[in-house]
N, C-alpha and C positions, 0 to 999 in steps of 0.2 A: 564474633562479630565486629566490623572495623567500622568505626563511627565516620572516617573520611576516605575517599576512595578516590585515588589518581588516573586519571582516565588519559587515553592518548589518542589522538584522532588524526586519521592519516586520509588528507585528499588528495587524489593522485589521478594522474592521466592514465588511461589505460589501452593495452596493446589489442587492436581489436582481435578477437578470438583465438588467442595466445597465451594459454594457460601457463606454458612454461616461463615466457617473457615476464608473465604479470606476477608470477612468484618468485621470481628472482629480484625483481624492483621492490616488491613490498618486503622481502627477506631484507633487502639493504637498509630499507628503511626502518625496519624492526630492528635492525641491529644498534641503531641509533639511539633507542628509547631509553632512559635512565630503568636503573635495575629495579626501582622501587614503585613501577606503573603495576596497577593491578588489572586494568581491562583496556585492551587496544581494540578499535573500531575502525571497519575498513568499509568500504563502499558496497553497493549492492553489485553484484555479479561481477565481482572484482578480478575474476580471472580472464574475463572473456570481454566485458561491456555488455551493454543491454541487447542481447542477440535474441532472435526468433527460430535462429538456425540451430534449434536443441538437439536434434539428431545428431550434429556434427560435434557438438562439444560437450555434451552431458556426461558428467561422471556418477559413479555408484557412492552408496555411503562409506564404501572401504576405498574409494579412489585417490588418486594422487594427492589431489589438492585438500581433500578430507584430512588424509595421512599429514600431510603438510601444516596444516592449521593445528593437528595436536603436537607436533615436533615444535613450532613455533610456540604453542602454550607452554609447554613443558620446559623449554628451553629460557623463556623469559619468566617462567613462574607467574604468568598472567593469562586471565581469559582473553579471547579473541573472537570478534564478531564479525562478519559478512554473510552475504547469502553468493551460493553457488547455483548453476544450473546443473539439476540432479534429475537422474532415472531413476525410479522406484516404483515396483509393481505395475511396470510396463505403461507409466505414465512421467509425463515430465513435469518438474516442479522449481519455481524460482523459490528455493528454500535458504532461509536463514540459518546459519549455524550456530550456537552459542558453545564454544569449546573451553572447558574448563581446563587449569594448567594439570589437572591429574588425567587428562584425555578424557574425560566424560563429555559426552554430546547431547545438548538438548536442541531440538529445532523447532523452526515457525515457517511454515509455508504461506507465502502470500496469500492474502485474503483476497484482495481487489486487483483484479486484473485490470490493466491499462487496455480498453476496448478501443480505444480511437486508433492503436496500431496492432489490433487482433491478436494483443498478448492471450486473451481467453481462450484464441485457437489453438494455441501451442502449450500452454501451461494449465494445468488442472489447479484451480483454487484450493487454498486451504480452509478450514473450518472451525479450528480451535485456535485460542489465544493462548500464549506462552507466556507465563510468569516465571522467572528465573530466579533463584534463590542463590546469592553469591556473597560471600564474606558479610552475612548478616541483610544484606539489601535485597528489595523485591525489584526486579527490572523487567520491563516490558519491551521487547524487542519488535519492530514492524519495519515495513518495507514499502518504502518510495508513495507509491500511488494511495497507500493505506492513510497517507496522512490528511487526505481531503475527506476522510469519514471519519468525525469527530465521535461518534456514537461506538466505532469498534475500539477506539483507545480510552473511553471513559474509565476514569479512574474508580471502578466500585471495587478493586481487589487491594486498594490502598497502597498501590506500589510507590517505591520511591525514586523510581528512575525509569525516562523514558526515551527508546533510541529508535530513529529511524536511520536505514542505510539507503542509499539514492543514486539512480542515474538520470538527474532531474534537470530538463535541458533550461539555455539561457533564456529563450522568448517567455517562460513562465517562472522566472526566478523569484520575480514580487510575489507572487504566491507561496512559493517556497519559504519565504523569509515571514510572511505574515502568519502563515498556518502554523510554521514551529514554535513562534511565539505564542501564539493563542491556545496551541495544545498545552505549552507550558504554565500559562495562566489558568485556563479551565481546569486542568487537573491537579494544579496545585504540585507540580513535580519538576524537579530537573529534568530537562528535556533537551537532548543532543540531535542532532542531524547530521549525517555525513554523505555529502555530495561527491562525485567525480568533477574532473577538470578535462579540457581537452577537446577534441573532435572525433566521434566514431566514423565508420566506414560508410554509414547513411548521411553524412554530411550533418549530424547533429551537433550543435555548441552546447559545452557545458562549463559554465563559470563558477563550479564549485559554492560558494558561499555556505560552506561549512558553517556550523553554529553551534553554540551550549546556551540555554537559558536556565536561570534559577525559577523557582517556582511563582516569582513576581513577575517575572518578564524580562528580569536584566539579563543583558547579555555578556557572556563570561569569554567571548573569545574575539578574537580580531583577526579573521580569514582575508587575505587578497584575493582579488579576483583573478581567475586564471592561473593561479601558481599552485605547485606541487608543495603541498605544506604540511607539516606536522605541528600540531599544538597538542600542548599538555594543559591539563587543569584539573583542579581537586574539588569535589563535591562534598558537602559535608550534611549527614544525618541529622546532627544534632540541632544546627542552623533551620535545616528544613521541617523539623518536627517543633520545634519552638516556632517557627513562623505558622505553621498549620495550627497549632494551639490559641495564637494570637488571632488568626483570622480562619476559624473554621468552617471555611466555604463547602468543603466536601460533604460535611452533614448535610447540607440542603440540597444534595443531588436528586433528581428524580428517579424512581425506581422504574425500571423497565427490563424487558426480556429481549434479546437478539435472537430473531428466526435466522436459522441456519440453511 
């Protein structure tokens, strides 16, 4: 078990529907990260941008980008997280992969499809919440639009770290800021959100505003708007556990069941 976890957040522009270029740019950024990093977090659909052209860019679970994530994780001796367009069982998924340094893969399929742009007509929704155990930390990874639905992220599993990978557009960036902080406070957990920057092929602008919060809602990062940036932070399990003992709000949670 590791009492502290050093995390690298990579906020980056994305080359539209070009996995080769995107892998290359992230590989360059990952090469600059210190050797003692334990976890590297990339944005949603980090090889393509948020595209609905799934049939054009989708990869299999043994595809080039998945193998690349395994190679990067092994080289850096760190877990890597990000989502890809995946084709599996004749369906397309916006799938988050948590790749361990050993090459082991755990995955989560985005539950809440962004119906405003008809994501649900292209990608099949996931039904299972994922809790990853890594270096003694319990980690809950989610994707973009999931952020708007607090029931799905409710910390009934006593997880230690909540992750969101995203392509969250600039016009609604205040919602991103407010909801990330709210998820940290209500779940009494470290919460990290990694968003992209730049403009996609559909003209949508992304300001980034990636951020990390502690369990009391204090911001731990200082990302600049519209800037490619790598931030390193350390999260402390003893600090969080002590805070939860002093402020045992999670014990007063409502009991509920989620209908799938």
